C-alpha positions as a Python dict, from the first residue, in 0.01 Angstrom:
ca = {
    (1, 'M'): (0, 0, 0),
    (2, 'K'): (-284, -238, -168),
    (3, 'L'): (-196, -553, -312),
    (4, 'K'): (-253, -423, -648),
    (5, 'W'): (22, -177, -664),
    (6, 'V'): (258, -404, -524),
    (7, 'I'): (173, -607, -863),
    (8, 'T'): (178, -342, -1044),
    (9, 'L'): (555, -210, -935),
    (10, 'A'): (701, -539, -993),
    (11, 'V'): (548, -492, -1334),
    (12, 'C'): (690, -176, -1394),
    (13, 'M'): (1039, -302, -1273),
    (14, 'L'): (1022, -635, -1582),
    (15, 'A'): (936, -355, -1790),
    (16, 'F'): (1185, -141, -1738),
    (17, 'P'): (1491, -317, -1678),
    (18, 'A'): (1809, -150, -1603),
    (19, 'W'): (2008, 27, -1946),
    (20, 'A'): (2390, -23, -2014),
    (21, 'D'): (2671, 189, -2159),
    (22, 'T'): (2950, -48, -2296),
    (23, 'V'): (3248, 70, -2408),
    (24, 'I'): (3496, -202, -2603),
    (25, 'V'): (3864, -111, -2543),
    (26, 'P'): (4142, -255, -2821),
    (27, 'I'): (4413, -419, -2704),
    (28, 'I'): (4658, -422, -3017),
    (29, 'S'): (4952, -404, -3086),
    (30, 'Q'): (5076, -106, -3290),
    (31, 'G'): (5378, 110, -3357),
    (32, 'I'): (5239, 422, -3243),
    (33, 'I'): (5013, 262, -2930),
    (34, 'A'): (5353, 10, -2735),
    (35, 'D'): (5631, 159, -2598),
    (36, 'V'): (5980, -6, -2604),
    (37, 'N'): (6184, 202, -2358),
    (38, 'E'): (6031, 460, -2370),
    (39, 'T'): (6028, 536, -2763),
    (40, 'N'): (5800, 385, -3028),
    (41, 'T'): (5838, 118, -3150),
    (42, 'V'): (5813, -22, -3483),
    (43, 'A'): (5536, -209, -3674),
    (44, 'I'): (5685, -452, -3897),
    (45, 'G'): (5582, -750, -4180),
    (46, 'T'): (5490, -1069, -4081),
    (47, 'V'): (5796, -1325, -4133),
    (48, 'S'): (5709, -1665, -4272),
    (49, 'G'): (5571, -1887, -4022),
    (50, 'W'): (5452, -1644, -3739),
    (51, 'T'): (5099, -1567, -3668),
    (52, 'V'): (4884, -1368, -3910),
    (53, 'P'): (4735, -1064, -3721),
    (54, 'T'): (4421, -915, -3738),
    (55, 'T'): (4408, -564, -3875),
    (56, 'P'): (4511, -299, -3711),
    (57, 'A'): (4723, -489, -3494),
    (58, 'T'): (5077, -576, -3646),
    (59, 'W'): (5396, -734, -3551),
    (60, 'V'): (5640, -446, -3344),
    (61, 'T'): (6040, -457, -3311),
    (62, 'D'): (6227, -136, -3131),
    (63, 'P'): (6375, 87, -3379),
    (64, 'T'): (6704, -167, -3393),
    (65, 'T'): (6581, -399, -3518),
    (66, 'A'): (6315, -266, -3797),
    (67, 'G'): (6203, -556, -4058),
    (68, 'G'): (6233, -819, -3825),
    (69, 'T'): (6607, -880, -3908),
    (70, 'E'): (6830, -1057, -3641),
    (71, 'K'): (6865, -955, -3329),
    (72, 'P'): (7192, -1055, -3128),
    (73, 'N'): (7071, -1391, -2885),
    (74, 'N'): (7048, -1332, -2531),
    (75, 'T'): (6900, -1011, -2548),
    (76, 'T'): (6557, -867, -2498),
    (77, 'S'): (6345, -600, -2561),
    (78, 'T'): (6073, -476, -2322),
    (79, 'F'): (5761, -368, -2514),
    (80, 'T'): (5410, -177, -2289),
    (81, 'Q'): (5066, -102, -2376),
    (82, 'K'): (4878, 119, -2134),
    (83, 'F'): (4509, 111, -2148),
    (84, 'F'): (4198, 265, -1951),
    (85, 'L'): (3863, 80, -1855),
    (86, 'P'): (3582, 375, -1752),
    (87, 'Y'): (3375, 139, -1606),
    (88, 'A'): (3384, -99, -1311),
    (89, 'T'): (3238, -451, -1528),
    (90, 'N'): (3493, -563, -1727),
    (91, 'T'): (3530, -916, -1962),
    (92, 'G'): (3790, -1003, -2236),
    (93, 'S'): (4091, -1129, -2296),
    (94, 'V'): (4417, -1055, -2518),
    (95, 'T'): (4655, -1315, -2657),
    (96, 'V'): (5051, -1234, -2701),
    (97, 'W'): (5289, -1395, -2961),
    (98, 'A'): (5655, -1340, -2970),
    (99, 'D'): (5979, -1432, -3192),
    (100, 'D'): (6160, -1620, -2984),
    (101, 'T'): (5930, -1587, -2664),
    (102, 'A'): (5861, -1367, -2423),
    (103, 'D'): (5761, -1263, -2073),
    (104, 'V'): (5386, -1104, -1995),
    (105, 'L'): (5293, -924, -1737),
    (106, 'L'): (4927, -769, -1638),
    (107, 'D'): (4976, -422, -1433),
    (108, 'G'): (5308, -578, -1269),
    (109, 'N'): (5191, -923, -1200),
    (110, 'M'): (5359, -1213, -1417),
    (111, 'I'): (5093, -1413, -1676),
    (112, 'W'): (5353, -1632, -1852),
    (113, 'A'): (5694, -1692, -1793),
    (114, 'A'): (5962, -1681, -2144),
    (115, 'N'): (6006, -2015, -2253),
    (116, 'N'): (6392, -2010, -2256),
    (117, 'G'): (6504, -2351, -2314),
    (118, 'V'): (6682, -2521, -2587),
    (119, 'P'): (6597, -2335, -2921),
    (120, 'N'): (6379, -2598, -3099),
    (121, 'G'): (6206, -2429, -3401),
    (122, 'P'): (6192, -2120, -3594),
    (123, 'C'): (6083, -1961, -3266),
    (124, 'Q'): (6017, -2153, -2922),
    (125, 'L'): (5800, -2417, -2942),
    (126, 'G'): (5547, -2345, -2698),
    (127, 'I'): (5361, -2061, -2510),
    (128, 'V'): (5453, -1800, -2576),
    (129, 'G'): (5603, -1818, -2953),
    (130, 'C'): (5517, -1709, -3278),
    (131, 'I'): (5333, -1944, -3425),
    (132, 'P'): (4921, -1964, -3373),
    (133, 'Q'): (4894, -2234, -3137),
    (134, 'Y'): (5180, -2085, -2892),
    (135, 'G'): (4947, -1777, -2791),
    (136, 'G'): (4958, -1704, -2486),
    (137, 'A'): (4615, -1585, -2352),
    (138, 'V'): (4552, -1309, -2039),
    (139, 'S'): (4211, -1301, -1931),
    (140, 'L'): (4088, -962, -1866),
    (141, 'N'): (3790, -1055, -1734),
    (142, 'G'): (3736, -842, -1356),
    (143, 'L'): (3985, -610, -1410),
    (144, 'G'): (3863, -288, -1206),
    (145, 'A'): (3806, 34, -1369),
    (146, 'G'): (4112, 286, -1419),
    (147, 'P'): (4428, 246, -1608),
    (148, 'H'): (4618, -67, -1652),
    (149, 'I'): (4912, -179, -1829),
    (150, 'L'): (5003, -505, -2063),
    (151, 'T'): (5421, -589, -2061),
    (152, 'V'): (5583, -785, -2323),
    (153, 'T'): (5958, -853, -2269),
    (154, 'A'): (6030, -1066, -2565),
    (155, 'Y'): (6385, -1270, -2574),
    (156, 'Q'): (6565, -1374, -2901),
    (157, 'V'): (6697, -1722, -2819),
    (158, 'A'): (6819, -1831, -3156),
    (159, 'G'): (6852, -1571, -3369),
    (160, 'D'): (6665, -1463, -3695),
    (161, 'G'): (6357, -1292, -3691),
    (162, 'F'): (6274, -1082, -3350),
    (163, 'G'): (5908, -921, -3244),
    (164, 'A'): (5582, -909, -3081),
    (165, 'L'): (5218, -921, -3123),
    (166, 'W'): (4911, -870, -2932),
    (167, 'Q'): (4577, -871, -3006),
    (168, 'G'): (4259, -890, -2830),
    (169, 'N'): (3936, -629, -2642),
    (170, 'V'): (3782, -585, -2313),
    (171, 'S'): (3463, -493, -2296),
    (172, 'S'): (3372, -254, -2009),
    (173, 'T'): (3016, -198, -1919),
    (174, 'V'): (2851, -3, -1651),
    (175, 'P'): (2416, -98, -1537),
    (176, 'D'): (2276, 276, -1580),
    (177, 'G'): (2072, 260, -1280),
    (178, 'G'): (1920, 618, -1264),
    (179, 'V'): (1782, 570, -1625),
    (180, 'T'): (1553, 248, -1431),
    (181, 'L'): (1479, 483, -1176),
    (182, 'M'): (1381, 796, -1353),
    (183, 'L'): (1121, 582, -1572),
    (184, 'L'): (1009, 388, -1261),
    (185, 'G'): (915, 742, -1076),
    (186, 'G'): (718, 835, -1397),
    (187, 'A'): (567, 494, -1420),
    (188, 'L'): (448, 526, -1038),
    (189, 'V'): (329, 881, -1052),
    (190, 'G'): (125, 863, -1362),
    (191, 'L'): (-13, 497, -1176),
    (192, 'E'): (-122, 735, -835),
    (193, 'T'): (-257, 1018, -1072),
    (194, 'L'): (-511, 715, -1229),
    (195, 'R'): (-583, 593, -886),
    (196, 'R'): (-695, 892, -754),
    (197, 'K'): (-855, 995, -1061),
    (198, 'F'): (-1084, 668, -1063),
    (199, 'R'): (-1098, 639, -719),
    (200, 'V'): (-911, 292, -767),
}
């Protein structure tokens, strides 16, 4: 292949970069998405002092504490959300809050351990707690394609309101190399036709 055709091929590769398909997967607490002990959770209003969620996420609790009413100290509820990532390149995060505190696991791996020390506020003052600065951020960068599960085990430490909130998203992307190859193939066929016609 002559040098001019190598240069032409390089120009075509720059002119037709790989297209990509991206799917945004929401990871948000809602009564209809999360599970607690294999039953639906209950969406509840935001108690005074709690982080205000971004719609459509809501604080959730289990059916025995609907409305955020008091749950006995030293008891727990486990909330889970399953989600599926269609592609291999994934970036994003989700942040979790709880009253009073919570263990947070991703695919069975502990990301945040509950702050089960001496009660020190309306919820535990430290990650994971219920006020904005005490949300536990969970990176979703680098997750593989397929099913995943976020697990939030909430603990009641100091009585009063009880619930959990999580919100975030992940971008799942795949480069569409097939489109690029098709475009390059078409360009090269066209160039070869011109070369033969004009004897370049």
